[in-house]
N, C-alpha and C positions, 0 to 999 in steps of 0.2 A: 317116376316123374312127380314133382311136387304139385299138389292141387292148388288151384286158385280159388275154387269154390267148393265147399263141402255142405251137403244137405243131409241132415241126420234125423231120422224119425220125425219128420215134419208132417203135421196135420193142421188143417184149417177148416173152420166152419163159418157159414154166414147165415144169420137168422135160424140157427139150429139145424141147418142143412150142411151135411159133410161135403166139402168141395175137394179137399186134398187129403188123402188117406195114407198116412204113415209111409212117406217116401224117403228113399236113401239113394244118393248118388254123388260122385265127385266129378268136377270138371277140371281138366289139366290146363296148365298154362299154354296158350296159343292154339287150343283146340277150337274147332267149330262144331257145335252140337245143335242138331235140329230136333225139335219136339213135334211129333205128329200124333194124331188121334182124332176121334169123332168130334164134330162141332159141339161146343158147350160142355166139354169134359173137364174144364178147369185149367187149360194151358195158360191162358192170359193171367189167371189168378196166381199161378206159379211164378211168372215173371214179376208180378206185383210184390210177391213175398221176397223174391231175391233182391228187388230194388228198394225194399223197406217201405213201400207204399202201404203194405199190409203187414201184420204181425201174426206169426203162427200161434195157435193156441198151445201147441206142444212141439217139442223138437228144437233143433238149432240149425241156423244157417250162418256159416262163418267163411271168411275170406283170408287168404294168406298175403303177406307182404312180398314184394319183389324188388330187387335192387335197392333195398333199404327204404322203400316208399310204401305207404299204405295203398292197397288196391282201391281203385275208383271205378265207377260204372256210369254209363249213360243208357237211357231207355228211349228207343224210337217206337212210339206208339203206332197202332195200326192205322189210325187216321193221321195223315201226314202232318208234321209238326213244324210250324213256322209262324212268325208274327206277320199278319197280312199288311200291316201299316209300315213295315220296314222293307227295304230292298234286300236282295240276296246278300250283298256285302254287309249291310247293317244287321241282318239276322245272324250272320256269323259272328260279328263282333259282340252281339248281345248274348251269345251263347257261352261266354266264359266269364268268370268273376272279374271284378274291376282290378283285383290284385294280380291277375294273370297277365303276363306280357306275351302277346301274340304278335309276331313280326308280320309286316305286310307281305314279305316274300313267302312266308309260311302259309298265309291265307291263299295267296295266288297259286302256290304249288298245289294245295289241296283242291281248290276249285277247278284248276286246270285238269288234274287227274280225274275229277268227277265230270268233266265236260260242261261246267256251268260258269267258268270264268267270264266268258263273253256276255253272260247274262247277269253280271254282278250288280248292275244298276236297275234291273227290272224288279218289279214287285211280284209276289207269289202268284197273283191272279193272272199275270202275264206269261207265266211259265206253263209248259206242258205238264201232264201228270207225271211223266217220267222224270222231268227236271225238278219238279217239286219233291218227289221222293228222294232225289239225290241231294237236294238242299237239306231235307230233314236228316239225311245221313251225315252230311257235312257238319251240321250243327252238333251232332254227337261226336264226330271224330276230332273236331278242332280242339276239344278239351283233352284229347289224348287219354281216354279212359283205358284202364286195364281190361275191363269187362264191358262188352257191348251187348245190350239186350234188344232184340229186333222182333217185333210182333207183326207178322205178315208183311214184310217190307217191300215185296215185289208183287203183291196181289192184284194191283190195278194196271199192271204193265202188259203191253202186247209182247208176243214171244220174242221178236227181234230185240226189243228194248231190254227184256229180261236177260237174254244171252249176253248182251253188251254189259249190263250192270253186274252180272255174275263175275265177269272177267275183271271189272273194276274193283269189286269187293275183294276178290282174292289177292289182287296186287296190293291193295291198301292194307289188308289184314297182315300180309307178309311183311310189308315195310314197317308198319306200326306195331307189329308183334302183339296183336290184339287177340283176346279170347272172345268168342261170339256164341251166344245162345240165341237160337232163332226158332220162332214158331212159324210153321207153314202147313198148308193143306196140299201143296204141290209135292208129291212124292218124288218125282224126277228131280225137282229142285233140291229137295233134302239130300238125295243120294249124290247129286253132282257137287254140292258145296261142302258136305259135312265129313268130319272124321268119324262121327258116330250119330246114329239116329235113335232117339229115345221114343219108344212107342207106348202111348198111354191107353188106359181102358176108358170106357164110358164113365160119366160121373158116378161116383167120385173118382178123381184122378188117382190112378195107381200105375206104377211102372210095370207093364206087361213084359217088356224085353228091351234090350239095348243092342242094336246091330252095328258092328264095326264095318266101316267102309274102307276097302283096301287100296283104292286108286291113288296114284301119285298126283301131287299138285304141280303145276296148274292144270285145271280141268276145263275143257271146252265142250261145246255141244257135240263134238265127234264121239264123245263117250256114250251117247245115246245108242250107237250102233254096236256097242260091246255087249255080248250075250250075258256077261256077268252083271252088267248094269241092269239089264232087263230082268234077270233073275232076282237081284236084290230088291228092285222096285216091286216086283210081283210078290215076293216074300213078305215085304213090309205091308203091302195092301191086304194080303190074306190075314196077317197078324192083327191088323186093325179091325177087320170085320169078324174075326173069330170071337166066340163067347168066352 
């Protein structure tokens, strides 16, 4: 399978402190990859490098073209991302370049899928935490990026809202044929959503292992009862805590 993202011998330091240490991995088209590891190990820095907000001191990060078009990406930061002075609908319209034509039906379809169409005229402060998270996701998705970078996208949600949002994300990812790289501290979330889970060491960030997740999509919370799910989650937890 052709990769959409290739990271080769990438290292990054900040103020002479090594943050990313010579990492190598590929991400295939339409994969969902979760990155897990100890707090402060450089996971968010890796996403900043992929998104070109930072530049590696050594190595190379490259993307492939698909369907004759250059690969594009959107980054959903850990802190929910929206303009507080715009309504939900205005936030969506402000999320694409002026040259991009977005049809009203297209916006309605996306916001309906995310369950926030009825709140299109509300301001972010009037939305629940879960709805604000979905608004941030909608702002990324409306541009139809090839690669979606998510930093702790579900961290502030209660368990019922998380389960509902997992289902929404899987459906949209399949329809839009997106590739997703996601940072999470929730190991069950990582196993439920991902094709692969990349496990990092403590700072500096180094890849300890990559675990393939064998379950078919779509996946629901019923997977929690599967002994294989429990074994994989425990295996990843032990790998993170091991020296």
